[in-house]
N, CA, C, O and the ligand as a Tripos MOL2 file, in Angstrom:
@<TRIPOS>MOLECULE
protein
  309   307    78     0     0
PROTEIN
NO_CHARGES

@<TRIPOS>ATOM
      1 N         102.9900   11.2020  -78.6960 N.3       1 MET1
      2 CA        104.2180   12.0030  -78.8540 C.3       1 MET1
      3 C         104.4410   12.8490  -77.6110 C.2       1 MET1
      4 O         103.4940   13.2750  -76.9510 O.2       1 MET1
      5 N         105.6920   13.0810  -77.3120 N.am      2 SER2
      6 CA        105.9760   13.8630  -76.1140 C.3       2 SER2
      7 C         105.9650   15.3620  -76.4220 C.2       2 SER2
      8 O         106.2510   15.7950  -77.5380 O.2       2 SER2
      9 N         105.6340   16.1090  -75.4220 N.am      3 ASP3
     10 CA        105.5970   17.5570  -75.4930 C.3       3 ASP3
     11 C         107.0310   18.1000  -75.5930 C.2       3 ASP3
     12 O         107.8880   17.6820  -74.8140 O.2       3 ASP3
     13 N         107.3130   19.0150  -76.5250 N.am      4 PRO4
     14 CA        108.6680   19.5790  -76.6370 C.3       4 PRO4
     15 C         109.1410   20.2260  -75.3410 C.2       4 PRO4
     16 O         110.3360   20.2430  -75.0460 O.2       4 PRO4
     17 N         108.2060   20.7520  -74.5790 N.am      5 ARG5
     18 CA        108.5480   21.3800  -73.3020 C.3       5 ARG5
     19 C         109.0180   20.3080  -72.3100 C.2       5 ARG5
     20 O         109.9390   20.5400  -71.5260 O.2       5 ARG5
     21 N         108.3870   19.1470  -72.3520 N.am      6 ASP6
     22 CA        108.8050   18.0210  -71.5170 C.3       6 ASP6
     23 C         110.2220   17.6040  -71.8800 C.2       6 ASP6
     24 O         111.0560   17.3620  -71.0070 O.2       6 ASP6
     25 N         110.4820   17.5230  -73.1880 N.am      7 ASP7
     26 CA        111.8120   17.1250  -73.6600 C.3       7 ASP7
     27 C         112.8790   18.0980  -73.1790 C.2       7 ASP7
     28 O         113.9490   17.6930  -72.7250 O.2       7 ASP7
     29 N         112.5730   19.3850  -73.2850 N.am      8 ALA8
     30 CA        113.5260   20.4090  -72.8770 C.3       8 ALA8
     31 C         113.8310   20.2990  -71.3850 C.2       8 ALA8
     32 O         114.9830   20.4260  -70.9710 O.2       8 ALA8
     33 N         112.8030   20.0640  -70.5880 N.am      9 LYS9
     34 CA        112.9920   19.9270  -69.1420 C.3       9 LYS9
     35 C         113.7740   18.6560  -68.8150 C.2       9 LYS9
     36 O         114.5980   18.6390  -67.9000 O.2       9 LYS9
     37 N         113.5100   17.6120  -69.5600 N.am     10 LEU10
     38 CA        114.2100   16.3460  -69.3380 C.3      10 LEU10
     39 C         115.7010   16.5110  -69.6190 C.2      10 LEU10
     40 O         116.5450   16.0370  -68.8590 O.2      10 LEU10
     41 N         116.0080   17.1840  -70.7160 N.am     11 VAL11
     42 CA        117.4070   17.4460  -71.0780 C.3      11 VAL11
     43 C         118.0790   18.2760  -69.9850 C.2      11 VAL11
     44 O         119.2130   18.0060  -69.5910 O.2      11 VAL11
     45 N         117.3660   19.2800  -69.5080 N.am     12 LYS12
     46 CA        117.8790   20.1570  -68.4480 C.3      12 LYS12
     47 C         118.1510   19.3580  -67.1710 C.2      12 LYS12
     48 O         119.1800   19.5370  -66.5190 O.2      12 LYS12
     49 N         117.2320   18.4960  -66.8350 N.am     13 LEU13
     50 CA        117.3590   17.6830  -65.6250 C.3      13 LEU13
     51 C         118.5770   16.7550  -65.7180 C.2      13 LEU13
     52 O         119.3320   16.6090  -64.7570 O.2      13 LEU13
     53 N         118.7530   16.1420  -66.8680 N.am     14 ILE14
     54 CA        119.8960   15.2540  -67.0920 C.3      14 ILE14
     55 C         121.1970   16.0350  -66.9180 C.2      14 ILE14
     56 O         122.1630   15.5520  -66.3280 O.2      14 ILE14
     57 N         121.1910   17.2540  -67.4490 N.am     15 GLU15
     58 CA        122.3530   18.1380  -67.3650 C.3      15 GLU15
     59 C         122.6550   18.5170  -65.9120 C.2      15 GLU15
     60 O         123.7940   18.4100  -65.4570 O.2      15 GLU15
     61 N         121.6290   18.9560  -65.1980 N.am     16 ILE16
     62 CA        121.7840   19.3960  -63.8110 C.3      16 ILE16
     63 C         122.2630   18.2440  -62.9350 C.2      16 ILE16
     64 O         123.1420   18.4240  -62.0920 O.2      16 ILE16
     65 N         121.6910   17.0700  -63.1330 N.am     17 GLU17
     66 CA        122.0340   15.9130  -62.3050 C.3      17 GLU17
     67 C         123.3450   15.2580  -62.7440 C.2      17 GLU17
     68 O         123.8720   14.3840  -62.0560 O.2      17 GLU17
     69 N         123.8620   15.6850  -63.8880 N.am     18 GLY18
     70 CA        125.1700   15.2030  -64.3300 C.3      18 GLY18
     71 C         125.1820   13.8250  -64.9760 C.2      18 GLY18
     72 O         126.2040   13.1380  -64.9580 O.2      18 GLY18
     73 N         124.0700   13.4220  -65.5390 N.am     19 TYR19
     74 CA        124.0460   12.1430  -66.2480 C.3      19 TYR19
     75 C         124.5540   12.3330  -67.6670 C.2      19 TYR19
     76 O         124.4340   13.4130  -68.2440 O.2      19 TYR19
     77 N         125.1280   11.2580  -68.2260 N.am     20 LYS20
     78 CA        125.6590   11.3370  -69.5880 C.3      20 LYS20
     79 C         124.5540   11.2050  -70.6170 C.2      20 LYS20
     80 O         124.6640   11.7270  -71.7260 O.2      20 LYS20
     81 N         123.4890   10.5070  -70.2510 N.am     21 SER21
     82 CA        122.4170   10.2590  -71.2050 C.3      21 SER21
     83 C         121.1330    9.9170  -70.4660 C.2      21 SER21
     84 O         121.1300    9.6620  -69.2620 O.2      21 SER21
     85 N         120.0590    9.9210  -71.2150 N.am     22 ILE22
     86 CA        118.7680    9.5110  -70.6540 C.3      22 ILE22
     87 C         118.8360    8.0600  -70.1830 C.2      22 ILE22
     88 O         118.2230    7.6940  -69.1800 O.2      22 ILE22
     89 N         119.5800    7.2450  -70.9110 N.am     23 GLU23
     90 CA        119.7030    5.8260  -70.5400 C.3      23 GLU23
     91 C         120.3940    5.6800  -69.1790 C.2      23 GLU23
     92 O         119.9950    4.8590  -68.3530 O.2      23 GLU23
     93 N         121.4280    6.4820  -68.9620 N.am     24 ALA24
     94 CA        122.1520    6.4310  -67.6880 C.3      24 ALA24
     95 C         121.2320    6.8220  -66.5430 C.2      24 ALA24
     96 O         121.2580    6.2170  -65.4710 O.2      24 ALA24
     97 N         120.4250    7.8340  -66.7850 N.am     25 LEU25
     98 CA        119.4860    8.2760  -65.7640 C.3      25 LEU25
     99 C         118.4570    7.1830  -65.4800 C.2      25 LEU25
    100 O         118.1330    6.9080  -64.3250 O.2      25 LEU25
    101 N         117.9530    6.5720  -66.5330 N.am     26 MET26
    102 CA        116.9200    5.5460  -66.3650 C.3      26 MET26
    103 C         117.4540    4.3160  -65.6290 C.2      26 MET26
    104 O         116.7220    3.6660  -64.8820 O.2      26 MET26
    105 N         118.7340    4.0020  -65.8430 N.am     27 GLU27
    106 CA        119.3410    2.8900  -65.1190 C.3      27 GLU27
    107 C         119.2630    3.1400  -63.6170 C.2      27 GLU27
    108 O         118.9430    2.2420  -62.8380 O.2      27 GLU27
    109 N         119.5630    4.3780  -63.2260 N.am     28 THR28
    110 CA        119.4820    4.7460  -61.8120 C.3      28 THR28
    111 C         118.0570    4.6190  -61.3120 C.2      28 THR28
    112 O         117.8160    4.1160  -60.2140 O.2      28 THR28
    113 N         117.1200    5.0750  -62.1130 N.am     29 VAL29
    114 CA        115.7090    5.0120  -61.7250 C.3      29 VAL29
    115 C         115.3030    3.5670  -61.4590 C.2      29 VAL29
    116 O         114.6540    3.2690  -60.4570 O.2      29 VAL29
    117 N         115.6900    2.6780  -62.3620 N.am     30 PHE30
    118 CA        115.2660    1.2890  -62.2200 C.3      30 PHE30
    119 C         116.0250    0.5540  -61.1110 C.2      30 PHE30
    120 O         115.4620   -0.3340  -60.4710 O.2      30 PHE30
    121 N         117.2740    0.9020  -60.8770 N.am     31 SER31
    122 CA        118.0220    0.1960  -59.8410 C.3      31 SER31
    123 C         117.7290    0.7420  -58.4490 C.2      31 SER31
    124 O         117.7460   -0.0160  -57.4790 O.2      31 SER31
    125 N         117.4630    2.0280  -58.3310 N.am     32 ASP32
    126 CA        117.2490    2.6360  -57.0120 C.3      32 ASP32
    127 C         115.7800    2.8970  -56.6850 C.2      32 ASP32
    128 O         115.4460    3.2410  -55.5520 O.2      32 ASP32
    129 N         114.8950    2.7310  -57.6850 N.am     33 SER33
    130 CA        113.4750    3.0580  -57.4890 C.3      33 SER33
    131 C         113.2810    4.4720  -56.9770 C.2      33 SER33
    132 O         112.3600    4.7510  -56.2090 O.2      33 SER33
    133 N         114.1570    5.3510  -57.4110 N.am     34 VAL34
    134 CA        114.0100    6.7620  -57.0930 C.3      34 VAL34
    135 C         114.3870    7.5210  -58.3610 C.2      34 VAL34
    136 O         115.3350    7.1610  -59.0600 O.2      34 VAL34
    137 N         113.6290    8.5780  -58.6430 N.am     35 SER35
    138 CA        113.8790    9.3070  -59.8850 C.3      35 SER35
    139 C         114.1560   10.7750  -59.6190 C.2      35 SER35
    140 O         113.4770   11.4100  -58.8110 O.2      35 SER35
    141 N         115.1730   11.3180  -60.3140 N.am     36 PRO36
    142 CA        115.3320   12.7660  -60.2320 C.3      36 PRO36
    143 C         114.0770   13.4200  -60.8050 C.2      36 PRO36
    144 O         113.4420   12.8780  -61.7100 O.2      36 PRO36
    145 N         113.7310   14.5740  -60.2760 N.am     37 ALA37
    146 CA        112.5460   15.2800  -60.7450 C.3      37 ALA37
    147 C         112.8900   16.7500  -60.9230 C.2      37 ALA37
    148 O         113.7990   17.2760  -60.2800 O.2      37 ALA37
    149 N         112.1440   17.4020  -61.8100 N.am     38 ILE38
    150 CA        112.4020   18.8270  -62.0520 C.3      38 ILE38
    151 C         111.0880   19.5900  -62.0650 C.2      38 ILE38
    152 O         110.0470   19.0510  -62.4420 O.2      38 ILE38
    153 N         111.1460   20.8500  -61.6490 N.am     39 CYS39
    154 CA        109.9690   21.7120  -61.6670 C.3      39 CYS39
    155 C         109.6570   22.1050  -63.1120 C.2      39 CYS39
    156 O         110.5550   22.4740  -63.8690 O.2      39 CYS39
    157 N         108.3890   22.0240  -63.4860 N.am     40 MET40
    158 CA        107.9840   22.2960  -64.8670 C.3      40 MET40
    159 C         107.7250   23.7770  -65.1410 C.2      40 MET40
    160 O         107.4820   24.1470  -66.2900 O.2      40 MET40
    161 N         107.7680   24.6180  -64.1390 N.am     41 ASN41
    162 CA        107.5590   26.0410  -64.3810 C.3      41 ASN41
    163 C         108.7110   26.6110  -65.2030 C.2      41 ASN41
    164 O         109.8700   26.2380  -65.0210 O.2      41 ASN41
    165 N         108.3720   27.5130  -66.1010 N.am     42 GLU42
    166 CA        109.3160   28.0150  -67.0850 C.3      42 GLU42
    167 C         110.5840   28.6080  -66.4920 C.2      42 GLU42
    168 O         111.6860   28.3440  -66.9740 O.2      42 GLU42
    169 N         110.4290   29.4010  -65.4590 N.am     43 ARG43
    170 CA        111.6040   30.0760  -64.9200 C.3      43 ARG43
    171 C         112.2270   29.3570  -63.7300 C.2      43 ARG43
    172 O         113.0700   29.9200  -63.0310 O.2      43 ARG43
    173 N         111.8190   28.1360  -63.5040 N.am     44 CYS44
    174 CA        112.3240   27.3990  -62.3530 C.3      44 CYS44
    175 C         112.9810   26.1030  -62.8070 C.2      44 CYS44
    176 O         112.4220   25.3710  -63.6230 O.2      44 CYS44
    177 N         114.1640   25.8200  -62.2790 N.am     45 ASP45
    178 CA        114.8180   24.5510  -62.5810 C.3      45 ASP45
    179 C         115.1580   23.8220  -61.2990 C.2      45 ASP45
    180 O         116.2030   23.1800  -61.1940 O.2      45 ASP45
    181 N         114.2640   23.9240  -60.3220 N.am     46 PHE46
    182 CA        114.4540   23.2480  -59.0530 C.3      46 PHE46
    183 C         114.3650   21.7400  -59.2700 C.2      46 PHE46
    184 O         113.4570   21.2540  -59.9430 O.2      46 PHE46
    185 N         115.3140   21.0090  -58.6950 N.am     47 THR47
    186 CA        115.2870   19.5490  -58.8350 C.3      47 THR47
    187 C         115.2360   18.8850  -57.4730 C.2      47 THR47
    188 O         115.6620   19.4580  -56.4710 O.2      47 THR47
    189 N         114.7110   17.6700  -57.4470 N.am     48 CYS48
    190 CA        114.6820   16.8690  -56.2300 C.3      48 CYS48
    191 C         114.5610   15.4100  -56.6300 C.2      48 CYS48
    192 O         114.5860   15.0760  -57.8150 O.2      48 CYS48
    193 N         114.4300   14.5470  -55.6390 N.am     49 LYS49
    194 CA        114.2380   13.1260  -55.9190 C.3      49 LYS49
    195 C         112.8010   12.7350  -55.6040 C.2      49 LYS49
    196 O         112.2290   13.1720  -54.6060 O.2      49 LYS49
    197 N         112.2300   11.9100  -56.4650 N.am     50 MET50
    198 CA        110.8490   11.4860  -56.2660 C.3      50 MET50
    199 C         110.7000   10.0000  -56.5410 C.2      50 MET50
    200 O         111.5850    9.3720  -57.1220 O.2      50 MET50
    201 N         109.5650    9.4440  -56.1140 N.am     51 GLU51
    202 CA        109.2090    8.0910  -56.5350 C.3      51 GLU51
    203 C         109.0470    8.1440  -58.0490 C.2      51 GLU51
    204 O         108.4970    9.1120  -58.5750 O.2      51 GLU51
    205 N         109.5230    7.1050  -58.7660 N.am     52 PRO52
    206 CA        109.4740    7.1480  -60.2310 C.3      52 PRO52
    207 C         108.0750    7.3140  -60.8180 C.2      52 PRO52
    208 O         107.9160    7.9120  -61.8820 O.2      52 PRO52
    209 N         107.0550    6.7840  -60.1250 N.am     53 ASP53
    210 CA        105.7100    6.8720  -60.6970 C.3      53 ASP53
    211 C         104.8190    7.8480  -59.9450 C.2      53 ASP53
    212 O         103.5940    7.8000  -60.0540 O.2      53 ASP53
    213 N         105.4460    8.7290  -59.1840 N.am     54 GLN54
    214 CA        104.6930    9.6850  -58.3730 C.3      54 GLN54
    215 C         104.0100   10.7480  -59.2370 C.2      54 GLN54
    216 O         104.5450   11.1590  -60.2680 O.2      54 GLN54
    217 N         102.8460   11.1790  -58.8150 N.am     55 ASP55
    218 CA        102.1490   12.2820  -59.4770 C.3      55 ASP55
    219 C         102.9470   13.5540  -59.2290 C.2      55 ASP55
    220 O         103.8270   13.5830  -58.3700 O.2      55 ASP55
    221 N         102.6380   14.6080  -59.9850 N.am     56 PRO56
    222 CA        103.3750   15.8590  -59.7850 C.3      56 PRO56
    223 C         103.5520   16.2060  -58.3120 C.2      56 PRO56
    224 O         102.5860   16.2450  -57.5510 O.2      56 PRO56
    225 N         104.7910   16.4570  -57.9250 N.am     57 GLY57
    226 CA        105.0880   16.7830  -56.5400 C.3      57 GLY57
    227 C         105.2070   18.2840  -56.3550 C.2      57 GLY57
    228 O         105.1260   19.0550  -57.3110 O.2      57 GLY57
    229 N         105.4000   18.6810  -55.1070 N.am     58 ARG58
    230 CA        105.4110   20.1000  -54.7890 C.3      58 ARG58
    231 C         106.8120   20.6890  -54.9300 C.2      58 ARG58
    232 O         107.7850   20.1500  -54.4020 O.2      58 ARG58
    233 N         106.8940   21.8120  -55.6560 N.am     59 CYS59
    234 CA        108.1610   22.5220  -55.7890 C.3      59 CYS59
    235 C         108.3320   23.4400  -54.5880 C.2      59 CYS59
    236 O         107.4570   24.2500  -54.2810 O.2      59 CYS59
    237 N         109.4750   23.3030  -53.9070 N.am     60 ASP60
    238 CA        109.7310   24.1190  -52.7130 C.3      60 ASP60
    239 C         109.9680   25.5840  -53.0610 C.2      60 ASP60
    240 O         109.8070   26.4630  -52.2150 O.2      60 ASP60
    241 N         110.3460   25.8410  -54.3010 N.am     61 GLU61
    242 CA        110.6110   27.2130  -54.7490 C.3      61 GLU61
    243 C         109.3190   27.9250  -55.1400 C.2      61 GLU61
    244 O         109.0510   29.0400  -54.6910 O.2      61 GLU61
    245 N         108.5240   27.2690  -55.9780 N.am     62 CYS62
    246 CA        107.3030   27.8950  -56.5280 C.3      62 CYS62
    247 C         106.0840   27.6790  -55.6440 C.2      62 CYS62
    248 O         105.1050   28.4200  -55.7360 O.2      62 CYS62
    249 N         106.1420   26.6720  -54.7920 N.am     63 ARG63
    250 CA        104.9890   26.2640  -53.9780 C.3      63 ARG63
    251 C         103.8030   25.8820  -54.8620 C.2      63 ARG63
    252 O         102.6530   26.1910  -54.5500 O.2      63 ARG63
    253 N         104.1030   25.2100  -55.9630 N.am     64 THR64
    254 CA        103.0550   24.6730  -56.8260 C.3      64 THR64
    255 C         103.3700   23.1970  -57.0560 C.2      64 THR64
    256 O         104.5060   22.7580  -56.8720 O.2      64 THR64
    257 N         102.3650   22.4470  -57.4540 N.am     65 ASN65
    258 CA        102.5750   21.0170  -57.6880 C.3      65 ASN65
    259 C         103.0810   20.7900  -59.1110 C.2      65 ASN65
    260 O         102.3580   20.3020  -59.9790 O.2      65 ASN65
    261 N         104.3220   21.1520  -59.3190 N.am     66 THR66
    262 CA        104.8780   21.1310  -60.6730 C.3      66 THR66
    263 C         106.1310   20.2700  -60.8020 C.2      66 THR66
    264 O         106.7620   20.2530  -61.8590 O.2      66 THR66
    265 N         106.4950   19.5570  -59.7430 N.am     67 MET67
    266 CA        107.6620   18.6830  -59.8290 C.3      67 MET67
    267 C         107.2650   17.4240  -60.6210 C.2      67 MET67
    268 O         106.2880   16.7510  -60.2930 O.2      67 MET67
    269 N         108.0370   17.1280  -61.6560 N.am     68 ARG68
    270 CA        107.7360   15.9350  -62.4070 C.3      68 ARG68
    271 C         108.9660   15.0260  -62.4990 C.2      68 ARG68
    272 O         110.0710   15.4890  -62.7790 O.2      68 ARG68
    273 N         108.7580   13.7330  -62.2590 N.am     69 ALA69
    274 CA        109.8580   12.7690  -62.2760 C.3      69 ALA69
    275 C         110.3620   12.5580  -63.7030 C.2      69 ALA69
    276 O         109.5860   12.6000  -64.6580 O.2      69 ALA69
    277 N         111.6720   12.3290  -63.8350 N.am     70 ALA70
    278 CA        112.2790   12.1080  -65.1520 C.3      70 ALA70
    279 C         111.6290   10.9390  -65.8680 C.2      70 ALA70
    280 O         111.4390   10.9640  -67.0840 O.2      70 ALA70
    281 N         111.2900    9.9140  -65.0980 N.am     71 SER71
    282 CA        110.6670    8.7260  -65.6980 C.3      71 SER71
    283 C         109.3130    9.0470  -66.3150 C.2      71 SER71
    284 O         108.9270    8.4660  -67.3290 O.2      71 SER71
    285 N         108.6000    9.9750  -65.6940 N.am     72 VAL72
    286 CA        107.3000   10.4010  -66.2290 C.3      72 VAL72
    287 C         107.5190   11.2820  -67.4620 C.2      72 VAL72
    288 O         106.8310   11.1440  -68.4730 O.2      72 VAL72
    289 N         108.4890   12.1870  -67.3540 N.am     73 LEU73
    290 CA        108.8130   13.0700  -68.4870 C.3      73 LEU73
    291 C         109.2090   12.2730  -69.7160 C.2      73 LEU73
    292 O         108.8540   12.6180  -70.8430 O.2      73 LEU73
    293 N         109.9480   11.2030  -69.4780 N.am     74 ALA74
    294 CA        110.4380   10.3860  -70.5830 C.3      74 ALA74
    295 C         109.3530    9.4620  -71.1250 C.2      74 ALA74
    296 O         109.5450    8.7880  -72.1380 O.2      74 ALA74
    297 N         108.2110    9.4370  -70.4410 N.am     75 GLY75
    298 CA        107.1030    8.6270  -70.8960 C.3      75 GLY75
    299 C         107.2950    7.1420  -70.6400 C.2      75 GLY75
    300 O         106.6920    6.3030  -71.3090 O.2      75 GLY75
    301 N         108.1470    6.8200  -69.6560 N.am     76 LEU76
    302 CA        108.4460    5.4280  -69.3720 C.3      76 LEU76
    303 C         107.5110    4.8110  -68.3460 C.2      76 LEU76
    304 O         107.4560    3.5890  -68.2080 O.2      76 LEU76
    305 N         106.7840    5.6380  -67.6370 N.am     77 ILE77
    306 CA        105.8610    5.1370  -66.6120 C.3      77 ILE77
    307 C         104.4410    5.4730  -67.0420 C.2      77 ILE77
    308 O         103.4880    5.1480  -66.3330 O.2      77 ILE77
    309 ZN        109.5650   25.5090  -59.2160 Zn       78 ZN78
@<TRIPOS>BOND
     1     1     2 1
     2     2     3 1
     3     3     4 2
     4     3     5 am
     5     5     6 1
     6     6     7 1
     7     7     8 2
     8     7     9 am
     9     9    10 1
    10    10    11 1
    11    11    12 2
    12    11    13 am
    13    13    14 1
    14    14    15 1
    15    15    16 2
    16    15    17 am
    17    17    18 1
    18    18    19 1
    19    19    20 2
    20    19    21 am
    21    21    22 1
    22    22    23 1
    23    23    24 2
    24    23    25 am
    25    25    26 1
    26    26    27 1
    27    27    28 2
    28    27    29 am
    29    29    30 1
    30    30    31 1
    31    31    32 2
    32    31    33 am
    33    33    34 1
    34    34    35 1
    35    35    36 2
    36    35    37 am
    37    37    38 1
    38    38    39 1
    39    39    40 2
    40    39    41 am
    41    41    42 1
    42    42    43 1
    43    43    44 2
    44    43    45 am
    45    45    46 1
    46    46    47 1
    47    47    48 2
    48    47    49 am
    49    49    50 1
    50    50    51 1
    51    51    52 2
    52    51    53 am
    53    53    54 1
    54    54    55 1
    55    55    56 2
    56    55    57 am
    57    57    58 1
    58    58    59 1
    59    59    60 2
    60    59    61 am
    61    61    62 1
    62    62    63 1
    63    63    64 2
    64    63    65 am
    65    65    66 1
    66    66    67 1
    67    67    68 2
    68    67    69 am
    69    69    70 1
    70    70    71 1
    71    71    72 2
    72    71    73 am
    73    73    74 1
    74    74    75 1
    75    75    76 2
    76    75    77 am
    77    77    78 1
    78    78    79 1
    79    79    80 2
    80    79    81 am
    81    81    82 1
    82    82    83 1
    83    83    84 2
    84    83    85 am
    85    85    86 1
    86    86    87 1
    87    87    88 2
    88    87    89 am
    89    89    90 1
    90    90    91 1
    91    91    92 2
    92    91    93 am
    93    93    94 1
    94    94    95 1
    95    95    96 2
    96    95    97 am
    97    97    98 1
    98    98    99 1
    99    99   100 2
   100    99   101 am
   101   101   102 1
   102   102   103 1
   103   103   104 2
   104   103   105 am
   105   105   106 1
   106   106   107 1
   107   107   108 2
   108   107   109 am
   109   109   110 1
   110   110   111 1
   111   111   112 2
   112   111   113 am
   113   113   114 1
   114   114   115 1
   115   115   116 2
   116   115   117 am
   117   117   118 1
   118   118   119 1
   119   119   120 2
   120   119   121 am
   121   121   122 1
   122   122   123 1
   123   123   124 2
   124   123   125 am
   125   125   126 1
   126   126   127 1
   127   127   128 2
   128   127   129 am
   129   129   130 1
   130   130   131 1
   131   131   132 2
   132   131   133 am
   133   133   134 1
   134   134   135 1
   135   135   136 2
   136   135   137 am
   137   137   138 1
   138   138   139 1
   139   139   140 2
   140   139   141 am
   141   141   142 1
   142   142   143 1
   143   143   144 2
   144   143   145 am
   145   145   146 1
   146   146   147 1
   147   147   148 2
   148   147   149 am
   149   149   150 1
   150   150   151 1
   151   151   152 2
   152   151   153 am
   153   153   154 1
   154   154   155 1
   155   155   156 2
   156   155   157 am
   157   157   158 1
   158   158   159 1
   159   159   160 2
   160   159   161 am
   161   161   162 1
   162   162   163 1
   163   163   164 2
   164   163   165 am
   165   165   166 1
   166   166   167 1
   167   167   168 2
   168   167   169 am
   169   169   170 1
   170   170   171 1
   171   171   172 2
   172   171   173 am
   173   173   174 1
   174   174   175 1
   175   175   176 2
   176   175   177 am
   177   177   178 1
   178   178   179 1
   179   179   180 2
   180   179   181 am
   181   181   182 1
   182   182   183 1
   183   183   184 2
   184   183   185 am
   185   185   186 1
   186   186   187 1
   187   187   188 2
   188   187   189 am
   189   189   190 1
   190   190   191 1
   191   191   192 2
   192   191   193 am
   193   193   194 1
   194   194   195 1
   195   195   196 2
   196   195   197 am
   197   197   198 1
   198   198   199 1
   199   199   200 2
   200   199   201 am
   201   201   202 1
   202   202   203 1
   203   203   204 2
   204   203   205 am
   205   205   206 1
   206   206   207 1
   207   207   208 2
   208   207   209 am
   209   209   210 1
   210   210   211 1
   211   211   212 2
   212   211   213 am
   213   213   214 1
   214   214   215 1
   215   215   216 2
   216   215   217 am
   217   217   218 1
   218   218   219 1
   219   219   220 2
   220   219   221 am
   221   221   222 1
   222   222   223 1
   223   223   224 2
   224   223   225 am
   225   225   226 1
   226   226   227 1
   227   227   228 2
   228   227   229 am
   229   229   230 1
   230   230   231 1
   231   231   232 2
   232   231   233 am
   233   233   234 1
   234   234   235 1
   235   235   236 2
   236   235   237 am
   237   237   238 1
   238   238   239 1
   239   239   240 2
   240   239   241 am
   241   241   242 1
   242   242   243 1
   243   243   244 2
   244   243   245 am
   245   245   246 1
   246   246   247 1
   247   247   248 2
   248   247   249 am
   249   249   250 1
   250   250   251 1
   251   251   252 2
   252   251   253 am
   253   253   254 1
   254   254   255 1
   255   255   256 2
   256   255   257 am
   257   257   258 1
   258   258   259 1
   259   259   260 2
   260   259   261 am
   261   261   262 1
   262   262   263 1
   263   263   264 2
   264   263   265 am
   265   265   266 1
   266   266   267 1
   267   267   268 2
   268   267   269 am
   269   269   270 1
   270   270   271 1
   271   271   272 2
   272   271   273 am
   273   273   274 1
   274   274   275 1
   275   275   276 2
   276   275   277 am
   277   277   278 1
   278   278   279 1
   279   279   280 2
   280   279   281 am
   281   281   282 1
   282   282   283 1
   283   283   284 2
   284   283   285 am
   285   285   286 1
   286   286   287 1
   287   287   288 2
   288   287   289 am
   289   289   290 1
   290   290   291 1
   291   291   292 2
   292   291   293 am
   293   293   294 1
   294   294   295 1
   295   295   296 2
   296   295   297 am
   297   297   298 1
   298   298   299 1
   299   299   300 2
   300   299   301 am
   301   301   302 1
   302   302   303 1
   303   303   304 2
   304   303   305 am
   305   305   306 1
   306   306   307 1
   307   307   308 2
@<TRIPOS>SUBSTRUCTURE
     1 MET1         2 RESIDUE 1 A MET
     2 SER2         6 RESIDUE 1 A SER
     3 ASP3        10 RESIDUE 1 A ASP
     4 PRO4        14 RESIDUE 1 A PRO
     5 ARG5        18 RESIDUE 1 A ARG
     6 ASP6        22 RESIDUE 1 A ASP
     7 ASP7        26 RESIDUE 1 A ASP
     8 ALA8        30 RESIDUE 1 A ALA
     9 LYS9        34 RESIDUE 1 A LYS
    10 LEU10       38 RESIDUE 1 A LEU
    11 VAL11       42 RESIDUE 1 A VAL
    12 LYS12       46 RESIDUE 1 A LYS
    13 LEU13       50 RESIDUE 1 A LEU
    14 ILE14       54 RESIDUE 1 A ILE
    15 GLU15       58 RESIDUE 1 A GLU
    16 ILE16       62 RESIDUE 1 A ILE
    17 GLU17       66 RESIDUE 1 A GLU
    18 GLY18       70 RESIDUE 1 A GLY
    19 TYR19       74 RESIDUE 1 A TYR
    20 LYS20       78 RESIDUE 1 A LYS
    21 SER21       82 RESIDUE 1 A SER
    22 ILE22       86 RESIDUE 1 A ILE
    23 GLU23       90 RESIDUE 1 A GLU
    24 ALA24       94 RESIDUE 1 A ALA
    25 LEU25       98 RESIDUE 1 A LEU
    26 MET26      102 RESIDUE 1 A MET
    27 GLU27      106 RESIDUE 1 A GLU
    28 THR28      110 RESIDUE 1 A THR
    29 VAL29      114 RESIDUE 1 A VAL
    30 PHE30      118 RESIDUE 1 A PHE
    31 SER31      122 RESIDUE 1 A SER
    32 ASP32      126 RESIDUE 1 A ASP
    33 SER33      130 RESIDUE 1 A SER
    34 VAL34      134 RESIDUE 1 A VAL
    35 SER35      138 RESIDUE 1 A SER
    36 PRO36      142 RESIDUE 1 A PRO
    37 ALA37      146 RESIDUE 1 A ALA
    38 ILE38      150 RESIDUE 1 A ILE
    39 CYS39      154 RESIDUE 1 A CYS
    40 MET40      158 RESIDUE 1 A MET
    41 ASN41      162 RESIDUE 1 A ASN
    42 GLU42      166 RESIDUE 1 A GLU
    43 ARG43      170 RESIDUE 1 A ARG
    44 CYS44      174 RESIDUE 1 A CYS
    45 ASP45      178 RESIDUE 1 A ASP
    46 PHE46      182 RESIDUE 1 A PHE
    47 THR47      186 RESIDUE 1 A THR
    48 CYS48      190 RESIDUE 1 A CYS
    49 LYS49      194 RESIDUE 1 A LYS
    50 MET50      198 RESIDUE 1 A MET
    51 GLU51      202 RESIDUE 1 A GLU
    52 PRO52      206 RESIDUE 1 A PRO
    53 ASP53      210 RESIDUE 1 A ASP
    54 GLN54      214 RESIDUE 1 A GLN
    55 ASP55      218 RESIDUE 1 A ASP
    56 PRO56      222 RESIDUE 1 A PRO
    57 GLY57      226 RESIDUE 1 A GLY
    58 ARG58      230 RESIDUE 1 A ARG
    59 CYS59      234 RESIDUE 1 A CYS
    60 ASP60      238 RESIDUE 1 A ASP
    61 GLU61      242 RESIDUE 1 A GLU
    62 CYS62      246 RESIDUE 1 A CYS
    63 ARG63      250 RESIDUE 1 A ARG
    64 THR64      254 RESIDUE 1 A THR
    65 ASN65      258 RESIDUE 1 A ASN
    66 THR66      262 RESIDUE 1 A THR
    67 MET67      266 RESIDUE 1 A MET
    68 ARG68      270 RESIDUE 1 A ARG
    69 ALA69      274 RESIDUE 1 A ALA
    70 ALA70      278 RESIDUE 1 A ALA
    71 SER71      282 RESIDUE 1 A SER
    72 VAL72      286 RESIDUE 1 A VAL
    73 LEU73      290 RESIDUE 1 A LEU
    74 ALA74      294 RESIDUE 1 A ALA
    75 GLY75      298 RESIDUE 1 A GLY
    76 LEU76      302 RESIDUE 1 A LEU
    77 ILE77      306 RESIDUE 1 A ILE
    78 ZN78       309 GROUP 0 **** ****
């Protein structure tokens, strides 16, 4: 089962990136091999693009390795 915090961040990321649904976002991930990512820290909603299967990346705002790809959040990778 997915973590509710992961779900909340995933929803936020979809909203920030302007996708209509998780499916729309995943289509982009699979066609472009690049995934939007969001910082998992509570007070940070920094987003960037990452490799879909990349391990947590570095947030430029927090300077912690808390960037997580949408594909990982969704449990698809
Ligand atoms: Zn951050």
